[in-house]
N, C-alpha and C positions, 0 to 999 in steps of 0.2 A: 157092850159099851166099850168104847176106846178111851184109853187114858193117856195122859202125857207123862213120859218117863225120861229119865236121864238128865245129864247136864251137858250143855254145849257152850262154847265160847266163840262168838262170831264178831267179825270186824264191822264197824259202822263207817260208811264212806262219808265224804265231805258234805253230801247232800242229806245226811241223816238216814240213809237207807241201810237196812240190815236184813240179811237173809234169815228167815224163820226156818229152824231145823226141819229137814225133810219129813221126819216122822211126825212132827207136830202138824205140818201142812197136810199130810195125808189124812190125819184125823179131822182137821178143820174143813177139808174139802168135801167131806160128807154132808156138809151143811148147805143151806140155801145161799148164805152169804159167802162170797169168795174172798175171805180174809179173816181177820181176828179182831176181837173187841179188847181194848185195854182200858185200865183205869188205875189210879194210884191205890196201892195196897193200904188198907187201914191197919194192918198188923205189922208189916215190915217196911223198911225203907227201900221199896222197889216198886216196879210196875207189875200189876197182876193182869193176866191175859186169859181169855176164855173164848168159847164159841158163842154164837148168837143164841143158841138154844139154852146154854148155861146162863146167859144173862137174862133170858126170859124167865127161867126158873127162879133166879135171884129176885127178879122184879115181882113175881107172884108172892114170894115169901115176904118181901118188903111191904107189898100192898095189903097183906093180911095183918100187919101190925096196926096198933091204934093210930088212926090218921092224925091225931093231935100230939103224939108222943115225940119227944126229942130224939129218941132212937130212930124212929122211922124217918124223920127229917134228915138226920145225919146219914143214914144209909142211902136215902134218895139222892142226897147231895153228892156223897162220895162215889157211890157205885153207879148210879144212873146219870147224875148231872155231870160227872167228870169222865164218863165213858166216851171213848173215841173209837169209831169204826175205821179200821185200817185195811184197805183192800190190798191183795197181793198184786205185784206187777208180774210181768211175764217170766221173771226169774225167781219168783217166790219171795221177793223182798217186800218190806213195808217201810214207810217213812215214820220213824218215831218222832212225835212232836217235841220240839226243842224245849218247851217249858217243862214237860214231864222228865226229859233226860236231865235237865238242870236240877229239877226238884230232888231227884234221887242220886245225882252225881255221876250219871253215865256219860262217858265220852270216849271215843276211840274203839272200845269194845263193849259188848254186852254179853252177860252170862245168862243163858236160858236155863231154867230149872223146872223140870216136870214135877208136878204135885198132884197127879191124879186128874181131876176134872178141870183143873186150871194149870197154868204155868206162870212162872214169875220171870221178870227180866231185871237183872241186877247190875250194878257197878261191880266188876269182878272182885276187887279187894274187900268190898263190903260183904259180898256173899261169902268169901273165905272166912271172915270173922263170924258170920252167922252160922256157917257150917260147923265150925269148932264148937260153938255154943250149943247148937242142935245136937251134935254128937254126944256131948256131955249130958244133956237132958235125956236123950234116948237111952244112954247107958244106965242112968240112974232110975229110969222108969220102964225098963224092958219087961218087967212082970205084967205091965198093963197089956202088952201084946200077947204074952203067953196066956194070961188068964182069959182074955177075949177069944183067943184061938180055941182054948179048951171048951169054952161056953158055946162056940159056934159049930163044933163038930157034931155031925148027925149020927 
């Protein structure tokens, strides 16, 4: 399984085009769809991005929820209803929808952040604030990783 790693800062041109980091593209190009799926994150003030196969996995999880629950409706609306397929151009760029960029405050530059099976696209100053907060949470909870590491050792 390939995962998305690292952080990249890329310029957005006047047409809203931004280059997806090469490492992310190489992971995504192993899929049938030559591009990326994006949708508004329901956890952070950013855009979440994934492969088509990851979106299909999420769809299956959502479809297994009670069909009349508020939670299922919310996930269907946010993840599936708001999802946008962005094909790569010949230079590995995508056009970020203006309404999503405006919603999360992205303009001029985009910060791509690898998070395993997904990556996020942030307004750089917003990500800097999030990174500081995440670092403090991680420091305060580092035993969670240590304890899980010890439990998973064969």
